[in-house]
C-alpha positions, -999 to +999 in steps of 0.1 A: +036-575+355+070-563+364+087-532+351+116-552+339+094-575+319+100-574+282+066-572+267+079-580+233+061-591+204+058-604+171+088-601+151+067-605+122+054-572+117+082-556+134+109-569+115+096-545+092+095-519+117+130-514+121+135-519+085+120-486+083+149-467+074+180-487+076+204-484+047+229-512+049+264-497+046+293-518+034+308-516+069+276-527+085+271-555+060+305-570+070+291-574+105+259-592+097+249-615+125+239-651+118+208-666+132+194-683+152+208-664+182+207-682+215+196-662+245+190-672+281+155-670+295+169-659+329+183-628+312+153-618+291+125-625+315+119-617+352+127-645+376+091-649+388+080-656+352+103-685+346+083-711+365+048-716+377+028-744+394+020-760+360+049-749+337+086-742+334+103-722+307+134-739+293+167-720+297+175-716+260+156-690+240+160-688+203+159-654+186+156-650+148+169-614+148+135-600+157+114-623+179+122-648+206+108-684+206+103-699+240+098-736+249+078-745+279+073-778+298+037-779+311+014-803+327-005-804+294+025-812+272+053-792+256+043-757+243+064-735+220+056-698+219+067-673+193+073-638+208+072-625+242+039-608+235+023-642+230+043-657+259+027-631+283-007-642+272+000-679+274+015-676+309-015-656+320-036-685+307-015-711+325-018-692+358-055-689+354-057-726+345-040-735+378-066-716+397-094-732+378-080-766+386-081-756+423-118-747+419-126-781+405-112-798+436-135-778+460-167-791+477-186-762+461-176-774+426-182-811+433-216-804+447-226-784+417-212-810+394-233-837+411-263-814+408-256-812+371-255-850+369-220-849+355-190-871+362-158-854+373-137-843+344-099-845+345-082-817+327-047-823+341-018-842+328-019-856+293-050-837+282-035-823+250-006-840+232-002-812+207-015-779+222-023-751+199+006-733+214+030-759+200+042-752+165+069-767+142+099-746+133+112-715+148+096-682+139+076-698+110+045-677+115+062-644+118+086-652+090+058-659+065+039-628+075+070-607+072+075-619+037+040-612+026+037-576+040+027-553+013+010-580-007-027-584-012-046-600+017-070-628+015-099-636+038-111-666+057-140-678+076-150-667+112-154-698+133-161-680+166-197-680+177-217-692+207-234-725+203-272-719+203-279-746+230-250-732+251-264-697+248-299-708+258-286-726+289-264-696+298-231-716+295-217-691+270-222-661+293-208-680+323-177-689+302-172-652+293-176-642+330-151-668+342-126-656+316-132-620+325-126-627+362-093-645+354-082-619+328-080-644+299-093-646+264-125-667+264-119-676+228-082-685+231-070-714+209-051-728+239-071-760+243-063-768+280-078-735+290-107-739+267-116-772+283-113-758+318-135-728+309-161-751+293-161-774+324-167-745+348-193-728+325-213-760+321-212-768+358-223-732+365-252-733+340-264-768+348-254-771+385-258-736+398-221-729+404-220-691+405-187-673+397-187-656+430-191-689+449-164-706+428-138-679+434-146-677+471-139-714+475-102-712+468-075-694+488-059-666+469-086-664+443-086-626+446-050-626+432-063-640+399-090-615+396-079-583+380-090-547+384-098-532+350-093-495+342-090-473+312-094-484+276-083-520+283-108-523+311-137-510+289-128-534+260-125-564+283-158-556+299-173-554+264-160-589+255-176-602+287-210-586+281-215-592+244-218-623+223-194-629+193-221-618+169-227-585+189-189-579+190-186-584+153-212-558+146-196-533+170-162-539+156-174-536+120-192-503+127-161-490+145-139-497+115-164-480+091-163-451+115-125-449+111-129-447+074-116-481+065-130-493+031-156-520+032-135-545+012-107-543+038-132-544+067-147-576+054-114-593+049-102-583+084-135-593+101-134-628+084-098-635+093-100-665+117-067-658+135-084-628+152-108-644+177-135-620+191-113-610+220-082-601+199-103-585+172-122-563+197-091-552+216-073-543+183-102-523+169-109-507+202-074-494+206-074-480+171-108-463+177-094-448+209-068-428+189-092-399+184-083-377+154-057-400+139-064-405+102-057-433+077-064-462+101-069-483+069-031-487+067-030-506+100-062-526+093-050-536+059-018-551+074-038-568+102-061-584+076-032-604+063-022-619+097-016-657+093-009-669+128-021-664+164+013-649+173+009-623+145-026-614+157-014-610+193+016-590+181-007-566+161-030-562+191-001-554+214+013-530+190-020-512+186-021-509+224+014-494+225+004-469+198-028-459+217-008-454+249+018-433+231-009-412+215-027-408+248+005-395+264+019-374+236-014-362+220+006-357+188-002-384+162-020-372+132-020-401+108-009-436+100+016-439+072+026-468+049+063-475+047+064-501+020+037-522+038+049-513+073+023-493+092+039-464+111+026-431+124+033-394+118+033-368+145+022-332+141+059-321+139+065-343+108+084-370+126+076-406+116+075-429+146+076-467+147+067-483+180+070-521+180+069-550+205+101-566+193+122-589+214+158-583+202+169-567+170+201-581+154+218-567+123+211-595+098+213-596+060+175-601+058+168-571+080+192-548+061+176-558+028+141-551+040+152-519+056+164-505+023+129-508+008+112-492+038+138-464+039+131-456+003+093-453+010+100-430+039+122-407+018+093-403-007+069-390+019+061-353+020+068-331+050+089-356+070+113-339+095+127-369+113+122-405+123+121-424+156+120-461+165+106-472+199+113-509+208+100-528+238+130-551+237+166-546+230+187-535+200+220-551+191+248-524+192+256-530+155+220-526+145+217-495+167+248-479+150+234-486+115+200-471+124+215-440+140+239-435+111+208-434+089+192-407+111+170-427+134+165-418+170+164-453+187+147-460+220+148-495+233+133-511+265+102-489+259+083-513+281+099-497+312+080-466+305+046-480+297+045-516+312+024-506+342-004-496+318-003-527+297-026-557+303-011-588+287 
């Protein structure tokens, strides 16, 4: 990842963020910006990210005042991605997929495939006509989530589990190991990658294709394999080593240890938009914030996530908060600003850190801001407020925020990007 890379996230939650304390003045309201806003991919992303061996990001990027929506042409069909946070994950998956396709052309793989009595499987062009990453509408998932923040959450079922037969044959563990080596989510809803992982895992289990032999068979394989360190490394290793059932138990116990009420824990654990990887990473980052109370505020919001983009946004935001806390050692508690989770430092300053792409001063943003600002004013012992954004803030929005007493820091990714995974 490059330092100029905007790891920006889900506008969903974040819209709120900024909302936090903005009071729309008459002057500001006369300068409301209309959406959608059209940006250029070449100006918001590093050059090396714009194209890959199996994808190309289209030039026009649509911003809804909070999150960007990207359109990609890929060998597997068109893909639309909401937020830079999810884009980072999806491109990582596409790059890994390209390496996996190389493996499937090697003699090592073909020999193992023959040994497994399987016919070659083509996972290239035309595999998926409507990938999971393709959605209708711009910003629909984040928009719905934004509107429901502060409302009661409802639970769903958890579909992620290893098939018994696959587990007995060892396919599930091989799949997790391949995903771990290529630094991708083994439970991703991105179907092309799921098929490639399943192909490799089955060939490994039935044909004796070891992960080491597969990676050694293609030039540059080492580039795809990542070195894991710190909290992120420990959590990814956990996902690799444990089954979904084991992870669920670990995550549930961690949430109980954080003091999250059982009812909220159960709703969050059953929310199907958090696959075992995303769930483990989010819970792990919250648990790493030693001494920070009231984690239920964050988990309650996460329990209401409705889309993959929202889940990834929340996971990235938890990672940003954990990194901030690790550096500053100053967060004492999560606080609830009208449904928007923020944190309070020892000095009484309320801090909002969000993976937002580009904040524009829109009517919707100003309206939401008023509610959040009111909630902040009612909190006891508050001495100030700060907003940290990974993306950029429009000058009009920045002025309105600063006039209301906010200290605004954008492009936060420049300070912490080297510590972020994807």
